[in-house]
Every structure is written in structure tokens, then in C-alpha cells.
N, C-alpha and C positions, 0 to 999 in steps of 0.2 A: 419626471418623465422626459424622454427625449423628444425633441421637435421632429416633425415629419421630414423636414429638410435634412436634418442630421441622419435620420434613418435611411433616407433615400441615398445620400452621399456615401455613407459607410457601406450599405449593401451593394452599391455599384462598384465598390473597390474589391469585393470578394473575388471576382474572377482574376483580377490582377494579382492578388495574394496567392491564389491557387497556382497561377502560372509561375510565380517566383519560388514557391515552395520553401523548404527550410533555409534557403539562402537568406531569407528575411530575418529569421531568428538567429542565424549564425552572425550576421552583421550586428544585430542588436546586442547579443552577449559580448562580442568582441568590443563593441563601443562602450558598453556599461562597465565591463571589467577594467578597461583602460582608464576610465574616469573614477571608478570606485573599486580599487583592488581589494578593499576590505570585505567586499561582498563574496569574495572567494572563500571566506570563512563560513558562509551559509550554503552556497550552492554546491551540489554534489559534482565535483570536477571529473569524477570517473564517468558519470552520465554525460557531462559536457564533451569529454574526449570521444566517447562512443557515438555521439550524435543523438542519443535517445532523448535527452532533455530538450534539445533544439527541436526535434521532431514533435515532442509533446507540446511545447509552447506554440509552435506553428499551428498544430491542430486546434489548440484552444483559441488562438487569435482568429484563425480562419472561421472556426465554428461560431465565434461571436459575431463576426461580420456577416456571415451568411444567414444567421438566425436573429439578427438584431430586431426584426419586426415580430419575433415570436420567442421571447426570452424564456418562457416557461419550459421549453424543451431542454434548456441548459441547466435547470435547477439541480438535477442530480449530479452533474459534473461540478457545479459550483460548490456543493456540499463536500464532495470528495477532495477538491483542491483546498477548500477552507480548512478541513481537518488536517490535511498535510501541512499547510502553512502554519497552523497552530502548533504543530510539533516542531517546526523550525523557529517558532516565536517571531514571526514576521510582524513588522510594525508599520504604522501609517506612513512614517517618513520613508520607508523603503518602497512603498507604493508610489510615492511622489518621484523617487529616483527612476523606477521602472517606467513610469509614464513619460518622464522627460526623454529617456533614451528610446522608447518606442516611437514617439513622435519624431525624434531626430533621425531614427532609422528610416521611417517612411519618407521623410523629406529628402534624405540623402540618396535613397535608392530610386525614388520615383519623381521627385520634384513636382508634387501634384498641385501646388498652389495653396494659398492661405485658407480658402474655403474648405478644402478637404482636411487640412491640418486642424482647423477649428472644429470640424465635425468629429474627427477622431478624438480630439481633446475632450469634447463634451461626452462622447460615448465612453471613453476610458474613465472619465471622472465618475460616471454613474456606476460602471462596473467595479471600480476600486472601492467606492463607497459600500457597495453590496458586500464585498469581501471583508473590508475593514470592520463593518458592523457585525457580520456573522462571526468573524474570528474573535472579536472582542467578547461576544456572547460566549464563545467556547472557553476563552480564558477565564471569564467570570464563573462559568459552570464548573470548570476544573478546580478553581480556587475555593469554591464554596463547599465542595464535597468534604466529608470527613476524611482526613488524611490527604487532602488535595493541596495543590500549590499552583502558583503562577510562575512562568519563566522556567528556570532549571533548579534542580535540587541535588545535593550531594548524596551519592550512594556508595556503598562499599561492596566489592565482589566477595561473597561469602562462600560460594561453591562453584566449581568448574568441573563439569562431568562430560567425558566423551560419550556420545550416543551412537556413533557409527564411525567409519573411517573418515568421514568428511564433515560430520555435524557434531558440535559440542554445545552443551547447555551452560548458561551463565546465570547465577542467582544473585540478585542485588538486594541489599538491605539499606534503608536510609541511615545515615550517620547520626541523625538527631534522635534516633530511637523512638520516633513517633510513628503512628500507623501510616499506611499508604492507601491511596484512593482505590476503590474498587473499579472495575472496568467491565465492558461487555466482551464476552469471549469472541475472539476474532480481531480485536483491536491491537494496536501496536504502541510501543513507546519510542521516543527519540533519545538516542545516546550521543553525547557531545564529547569528542576526543581531541586533545591537542598535545600529544607527547612530543618530545624533542625531535623525534625522527620524522614528523610530519611537517610539510611546508606550510600548510594551513590547517585551521580547525576543520575537522570532518564531522558531519552530522549524518547519522543513519537512522532509519526506522526499522525496527524488528518486531515481528508479531510476538505477542505474549503467548508462551507455549504451555501454559497450565491454567487451571481454574483459579480465580481470585482467592487470596487467603488473608488479605488485609495487612500483611507483614512484609512480604517480599514480592519481587517481580522476577520471573524467569523468561529468558529468551533462549532460543536455540539457533545457532548460526552455522551456515555452511561455509567451509573454507573454500574460497574461490582462488584459482591459481594466480590471477592478476589483481585480486581484491586487496586494496590497501588496508581497509578497515578490518575485513574478516581475517586477513593474515595476522594483523596486529593482535586482534582478540585471541586467536588460537595460539599464537606463538609467544606473545609477550605479556599480555594482561595476566596478572597473578592474583590469587586470593589475597585479600587485604588491600588491593589497589582501589583508588577512589575514581569515580566518574561522575559526570553530571547527566541527569536524566530529565527530559520533559515529561509532562503528565500523559497518561494514555489518551490516544486519539484514534480516529478512523471511523469510516462509515460502513465498513464491512464487518458485520457481527451477527451472531445467531439471534433471530427474531421470530422464530416459528412458535405457534401454539403447542402446548404439551401433547395435544392429540393429533398433531400433524406428522405423518411419516416424513423422515428426512434422510438424505444421503450426503455424507461428508466425503468428498472426492479430492484426492491430492496426488502429487508426484514429487519425489525428492523432498527438499526442505519446505515445500508447500504444505506439508502436513502440520506445520506449527500452529496456525490459527485453528485448524481442524481439531488438533489435540486439545486446545483450550475449550473448544465447544464440546467435545466428547466428554472431557472430565467434568464439565459444568452440568451436563444434562443426564449423565449415565444413571443416576439414581432417581430422577424425577420425571423423565420423559415417558409418556404413556402411549407411544406409538412406535413402530419399528424405526430403528436407527441403523443405517447401513454405512459401514466404514470401508471405503474403497481406496486402496493406495497402490501406487506404482513406484518401484525402485529399480535402479540399475541391477543390483544383485544383493545378496545377503549382507555383504560388508558395508554397503551404503544404506541399509534399511535401518532407520532409527526408530526407537520406541516400540519395536516389535513386541517385546515381552510385556510392556505396560499395556498395550492395546489388547494383547491376548488375555491378560488378567482381567481387564474390564469386560471383554466379551464372555469370559467364563463365569463372571459373577453378576453381571448386570442383565436383567431380563429385557429381551427385545433388541439387544445390540448384537449385530453380526459383523464379521470382518472378512474381507476378501483382498488378497494381495497378489500383484503381478510382479514378476522379475523379468526384466528385458533380457538379461543374460544369467540364467540360473546357476551356471558354473557348479553343477552338482548339488546345489542346495535348493530343495523344492519349495516353491510357493504354491498358492492356490492355482495360479495360471502362469503360463510363460508368455513372453513377448510383450507387445504394447497392450494397453488396457482396451479390451473389447467389451463394450457394455452389453452386447447381445448375449454374453455369457451370464448375464444377470436376469435374463428373461425368465419370468415365473417367480423370481425372488423379489423384484421391485415392481410396485404399481406405478408405472411411468407417469400416468396422468394425474395422480393424486399425491405425489411426493415432491417435496421441495429440495432442491439441489444446491449445495454450497461446494465450490471447488476453487482450488488454488494450486499453482505450480508454474513451470515455464510456460511462456505464452503459447508456444507450439502445442504443448500438451493441452492447455485449456481450449484452444481452438479445436483440437481433436475431440475433446469431450463435448464441447458445445455443438459441434456438427452432429455427433452421434445422438445427443439428446434431442435435437431438432428433428432428426430422422425418426425418433421414437414418438414424435408428436408432443414433446414437452414444450410448453410455452415459455417465452422470455421472462414472464412474471414469476415463473418457478425457479429461475436460475439466478444465483448470486455468486459473484466471484471477486477475487482480489488479485491485482497484479503487483508484484514486487518491483519497485522503481516506478518510472513514469507510467501513467495509466494508458491502457490500450483498450479499444472497443473490440470485442471478439467477433 
């Protein structure tokens, strides 16, 4: 437990952190990478360049300082970050490096004096211990599963299938011919890539886009115009190529009772975790399942035929699709997703909602759900990349 003196000092620095903003984490990352360039093989440099990772870290540091006297409110965020760190195979030694440069950053930016630095050292020590212990538990859980492993494991690409103009599916099978661990529908795997054309190793997490089968993993990736990894996967990775994968992780997954009505809401490539959920529950769920998906147009609408087949054969499953630009190809609705068009079909107060897609889309969905009287406890969502609170 932290001393009251440490709590008081750290909490008193929260306004200063808020005033400084992401400048704090920009200084931290620049400092750390200057001393430890090898860490560029772990951190997503695309998110570094865009500022998204720096913003996410700042929010985490500020949130810790502001809530240090009530750490229970941070537990959901701790689990989300720990699951992500497990996919990166973060180690205790790396926490020590982060701590060194966080304290160095605070000292260089604010020169607060030894008492403040000591308080932050104690506070960071507690927080890092929480993460190290939780991540070690995740590593052990993954390793103990049938078909599980710790660290990374070699897989071969055995199928590569275009699903739309911008989304392609990749199916991986382990090269050791052993089973693969099951996972909760909605979770992701980490893929580690270091081809000659990359300056550094790149690690990405992609949602598993199908029901568990014990033999292979499937991801479905959108090709981003400036995406280093997505472009490589789409244009250069070939069937027969080998990659390293981390075990499935993630705190966003289907967890509703079989008698609970659910709605699976997505836009674009955000349908990938939803598809894993749909395929996993289609034959067993005993309450209505509503599939709501938004796509730019028919050319960018992935898995349409698969979802249609499920809705035609699985009792209680319905599908509704929006095209922002129909371009002569009719969906159920045109324009942006308007949930009022589902009035009468969805019992808003008694349904659990899972949603994923671009942050703006999810904010749009969350706003509409709140207007329908849906409680926050009924909403579960996943952000691709650094987490944001909707």
C-alpha cells in the first residue's frame, strides 16, 4: 500500500500533468527511445508518429495520478492494458526502463524536487508490480491451455482470401502441427513481422474473425493507405510464408448468457470480432441476435454472403446493413447508421450491445444508445489501437 504522504504528493501533481498534456509523454518517448532504441521493435511507431500512443499514455498517467486514492476505478483499464501488454510479451525489465525514463521526464520538465520524485517512484513501483503480476498470470494461463504457448510461436500462412476491395483474410496454421489454444470470440492475436523492408520489427494485434476450431487462426485485415503492416500483409505476404504469433489475448469478448438478447454492431473492419461472436453463438443462443453493420458501399462490404447464410439458417438471428454510399447497390438502409430505424425490432432496455469500428462511429452509436435509455453496463466495445473512452 502507498503511504498517505505519497498519495497526497502524487495527487497534487495531477493538475500540473493536465496542464502539460501529451507534451509529457512526447518527452518521455523521445528520451526512452534515445537511450533504448531496441524498444522500437516493440512499440507501434505508426501510433507514435500519429500521436495516438502518446495521448493514450498521457491519459493513463494522468488517470493514475488523479485517482491514486481510489485505484479501484482504474481496474478495468488495468486489465485492458495488461492484456495488450501480454500480446507484446512485455517483461519486468522493460517496466524498470519505463520507470527510469518516466521519473527522468518528470524531473527534466518540472524539477519538482526529491520528495516528489520519491513519491512517484513509490507510486510507479506499485503500479508496475500490479501489471507485472497480472501479465505473468496471463502468460501462465496461455501456456497452460491445450495448444497454448508462452512468448511467440511460428505459424505458416495457409490461406489468403479477399473479402472486399479493402479487407483480406489470412489463415495461419502452426508449423509444429500441434493444436492451437481456443479463445473467447472477440479476442485478438499478436503478429510479429520483421521482413527486410522494415526498419524495425512491427507488432500488431488483429481480432480473430472466426469461431475457434483448435487448428488455425483467421484474421481479416483492412488495407490502410499509409499502413506499413497492412500494406505488407496485403501486397507481400504469401501463402507458405512464416510469421510469429503471440497467443490470443484481450478483455473484449462475448460474455452474455444464452437467454440474453444481444446486438452485434460494427462498421468497416470492426466487424471482425463481431463475426467471431456471431459464428460462435449462431447455433446455441436462445435469444434474439441482431447483426447491425455499416459499410461505405457494396465493394467494401466484407462477409456479406456469410452473414446472410447464417441469418437464413440460424433461428433468431437477424441482419441489417447500412451503405453510406449505395452506388446503385441496395442495402437495408442508406446513409449513416440510424438506430431509430430498429425501433420495434430491438428491446433497448433488455439487450446487451457489443460494438466495434472507427472511434467516431462508436461515439455515434454510444450517443444513440444512451438516448434510447441504454445503460453503460449494457454496452461493450473495442477500439483498434490505443484505447479511448467513448
